[in-house]
C-alpha positions as CSV (number, residue, x, y, z in Angstrom):
1,M,-64.6,48.6,-22.8
2,K,-61.8,50.3,-25.0
3,P,-59.6,51.1,-21.8
4,V,-59.8,47.3,-20.5
5,F,-58.8,46.6,-24.2
6,K,-55.8,48.4,-23.8
7,S,-55.0,48.0,-20.6
8,L,-54.4,44.1,-21.1
9,L,-52.6,44.9,-24.3
10,A,-50.4,47.0,-22.5
11,A,-50.0,44.1,-20.1
12,A,-50.0,41.7,-22.3
13,T,-47.1,43.4,-23.4
14,V,-45.2,43.9,-20.6
15,A,-45.2,40.3,-19.7
16,V,-43.9,38.7,-23.1
17,A,-41.1,41.4,-22.5
18,A,-40.2,40.3,-19.5
19,T,-39.2,36.7,-20.9
20,G,-37.0,37.8,-23.0
21,A,-38.6,37.2,-26.4
22,Q,-38.6,40.2,-28.6
23,A,-42.2,40.6,-29.5
24,Q,-43.3,43.1,-32.6
25,E,-45.6,45.1,-31.6
26,A,-48.7,43.5,-31.4
27,K,-52.0,45.6,-33.7
28,S,-54.4,43.1,-32.3
29,L,-55.5,40.9,-28.6
30,K,-55.6,38.0,-31.3
31,D,-51.7,39.1,-32.3
32,L,-50.8,39.0,-28.6
33,L,-52.3,36.1,-27.8
34,D,-50.3,34.4,-30.3
35,Q,-47.0,36.3,-29.4
36,V,-47.7,34.7,-25.7
37,Q,-48.4,31.5,-27.1
38,Q,-45.0,31.2,-28.7
39,N,-43.2,32.2,-25.8
40,R,-44.7,29.9,-23.7
41,V,-44.0,27.3,-25.7
42,S,-40.1,28.4,-26.5
43,E,-40.6,29.0,-22.3
44,A,-41.4,25.2,-21.7
45,R,-38.7,23.8,-24.0
46,L,-36.5,25.9,-21.8
47,D,-38.0,24.4,-18.7
48,K,-37.4,21.1,-20.3
49,Q,-33.8,21.5,-21.2
50,R,-33.1,23.1,-17.6
51,E,-35.3,20.5,-15.6
52,A,-33.1,17.7,-18.5
53,E,-29.5,19.4,-17.1
54,F,-30.6,19.4,-13.6
55,Q,-31.4,15.8,-13.6
56,S,-28.6,14.9,-15.5
57,A,-26.5,17.0,-13.1
58,R,-28.0,15.6,-9.9
59,A,-27.8,11.5,-11.2
60,D,-23.6,12.7,-12.0
61,K,-23.3,14.1,-8.6
62,Q,-25.5,11.0,-7.1
63,A,-22.9,8.5,-9.0
64,L,-20.3,10.3,-7.5
65,L,-21.7,9.8,-4.2
66,R,-22.2,6.5,-4.2
67,K,-18.5,5.8,-5.8
68,A,-17.0,8.1,-2.6
69,Q,-19.1,5.9,-0.1
70,S,-18.2,2.8,-2.2
71,D,-14.2,3.9,-2.4
72,L,-14.7,4.9,2.0
73,K,-16.3,1.1,2.8
74,A,-13.4,-0.3,0.8
75,E,-10.7,1.4,2.8
76,Q,-12.7,0.7,6.1
77,A,-12.5,-2.8,5.3
78,R,-8.8,-2.7,4.4
79,G,-7.8,-0.6,7.4
80,D,-9.7,-4.0,8.9
81,R,-7.5,-6.3,7.4
82,L,-4.2,-4.5,8.0
83,Q,-5.3,-3.9,11.8
84,K,-6.1,-7.7,12.0
85,Q,-3.1,-8.5,10.0
86,F,-0.9,-6.2,12.4
87,S,-2.7,-7.8,15.3
88,D,-1.0,-10.8,14.0
89,N,2.0,-10.1,13.4
90,E,2.2,-9.0,17.2
91,V,1.4,-12.0,18.3
92,T,3.9,-13.7,16.0
93,L,6.4,-11.7,16.5
94,N,6.1,-11.7,20.6
95,E,6.1,-15.6,20.2
96,K,9.5,-15.4,18.3
97,A,11.4,-12.9,20.7
98,A,9.4,-15.4,23.3
99,E,12.2,-18.4,21.6
100,L,14.7,-16.5,21.1
101,D,15.3,-15.3,24.7
102,Q,14.6,-19.1,25.5
103,A,17.7,-19.7,22.6
104,T,19.3,-16.8,23.6
105,G,19.4,-18.2,27.3
106,T,21.1,-21.9,26.1
107,L,23.2,-20.2,23.9
108,G,24.5,-17.8,26.6
109,E,25.7,-20.5,28.8
110,M,27.9,-22.1,26.1
111,F,29.2,-18.8,25.0
112,G,30.1,-18.3,28.9
113,V,32.3,-21.6,28.7
114,V,33.8,-20.1,25.3
115,R,34.3,-16.9,26.1
116,Q,35.7,-17.8,29.5
117,A,38.1,-20.5,27.2
118,S,38.8,-17.9,24.5
119,S,40.3,-15.4,28.0
120,E,42.2,-18.3,29.0
121,A,43.9,-19.4,25.5
122,Y,44.5,-15.5,24.7
123,G,46.7,-15.7,28.1
124,R,48.5,-18.7,27.6
125,I,48.9,-18.5,23.5
126,S,50.2,-14.6,23.7
127,T,53.0,-15.4,26.6
128,S,54.0,-18.5,24.6
129,I,57.2,-19.0,22.6
130,V,55.1,-20.3,20.4
131,S,53.9,-17.1,18.9
132,A,57.7,-16.4,18.5
133,Q,57.3,-18.3,15.3
134,F,53.6,-17.8,14.8
135,P,52.9,-14.4,15.4
136,G,49.8,-12.3,15.5
137,R,47.4,-15.9,16.3
138,G,46.1,-15.0,19.7
139,Q,44.7,-11.4,18.3
140,F,41.5,-13.2,17.2
141,L,41.3,-14.3,20.9
142,A,41.4,-11.9,22.6
143,E,37.9,-10.1,20.7
144,M,36.3,-13.3,21.1
145,S,37.5,-13.1,25.1
146,E,36.2,-9.3,25.3
147,D,33.0,-9.6,23.2
148,S,30.0,-9.6,25.5
149,K,27.3,-8.8,23.1
150,G,27.2,-11.5,20.5
151,L,27.4,-15.4,20.0
152,P,30.2,-17.2,18.4
153,N,29.6,-18.1,15.1
154,I,30.9,-21.7,13.8
155,K,34.0,-19.7,12.5
156,E,35.1,-18.6,15.7
157,L,34.2,-21.9,17.6
158,E,36.8,-23.7,14.8
159,D,39.3,-21.3,14.9
160,L,39.6,-21.8,19.0
161,W,39.8,-25.3,18.3
162,F,42.4,-24.6,16.2
163,A,44.5,-22.4,18.2
164,L,44.3,-24.5,20.9
165,Q,44.9,-27.7,19.3
166,K,48.3,-26.4,17.4
167,E,49.4,-24.8,20.6
168,M,49.5,-28.6,22.0
169,T,50.8,-30.0,19.1
170,E,53.8,-27.2,18.5
171,G,54.1,-28.0,22.3
172,G,56.3,-31.0,21.3
173,E,58.1,-30.3,18.1
174,V,61.5,-29.4,17.6
175,V,61.7,-26.6,14.8
176,K,64.3,-24.2,13.7
177,F,63.3,-20.5,11.7
178,T,64.5,-17.0,11.7
179,T,63.0,-14.5,13.5
180,E,63.7,-11.2,14.8
181,V,66.0,-11.2,18.3
182,V,66.8,-8.2,20.5
183,N,70.6,-8.0,21.1
184,L,72.2,-6.7,24.6
185,D,72.8,-3.5,23.1
186,G,69.3,-3.0,22.8
187,G,69.5,-3.0,19.2
188,S,67.4,-6.1,17.0
189,S,68.3,-8.1,13.9
190,Q,67.2,-11.6,12.6
191,Q,68.8,-14.5,13.5
192,E,67.9,-18.8,13.8
193,V,66.9,-19.9,16.3
194,V,65.6,-23.6,18.2
195,R,62.9,-23.8,19.6
196,V,62.2,-26.8,21.8
197,G,58.8,-27.4,22.2
198,T,57.0,-24.3,24.3
199,F,60.1,-24.5,26.6
200,N,63.0,-22.2,25.5
201,L,64.1,-20.8,22.1
202,V,68.1,-21.0,21.2
203,G,69.5,-18.4,19.6
204,E,73.7,-17.8,18.2
205,A,74.2,-16.1,22.4
206,G,72.6,-19.4,23.2
207,Y,69.9,-20.3,26.4
C-alpha cells in the first residue's frame, strides 16, 4: 500500500508543478489534495479570463469585419451611382455635341459669308487712298478673312460693318490732312495733301 501511496504522491506533485503553481512539499495526501484543489481554482480562473479575452477579441474582429463589409457595400453603392451619373452625363454630352454641330452648321454658312465679305473689304480698303489718312484699319479684316477655325463675334461683325460704312462715307468727302509723302528723289517728307473722296490725292507737287 505504501508504494502505491508514494507513487500517487509523486504523480500529484509532478502534476501540481506542471501547472506552474509553487506547491510546498506535501506531507500527506490531504495536503496534496488541498494544493491540487487550489491550483484547479486558479487555473479555472485563468481559463475564464483567457476565454473572456478571446471572446472580446473575437467580438472586436467581428465588429471590424461587419464595418469592413458595410464600407464595401457603401463603396459599391457609390460606384453604382457614379457609373449611372457618368452614363447620364455622357448621354447629355452627346446631345449637346449634336446641338452644337447643328448650330455650328447654321452659323458656318454665315461665317462663310462674313469671311468672304472680310476678304473683299480688305482688298478694297488696303489699296484705298482713304487708308493714307486712316492707316492700319484693314489689319483686322485680313485676320478675319484668314481665320478658318472660329466664328466671328459681335464685335468683329460690328467692326466689319463700321469699316465698310466708313469707306463709303469717306468716299464722298474732300478733306485736307498731313501725311508722309515719298518724294521724287526717293526721300520722304511730311506734307499737307487734299483727298478727293476715294479718287485722288493732291499734294504740293500736284496730282
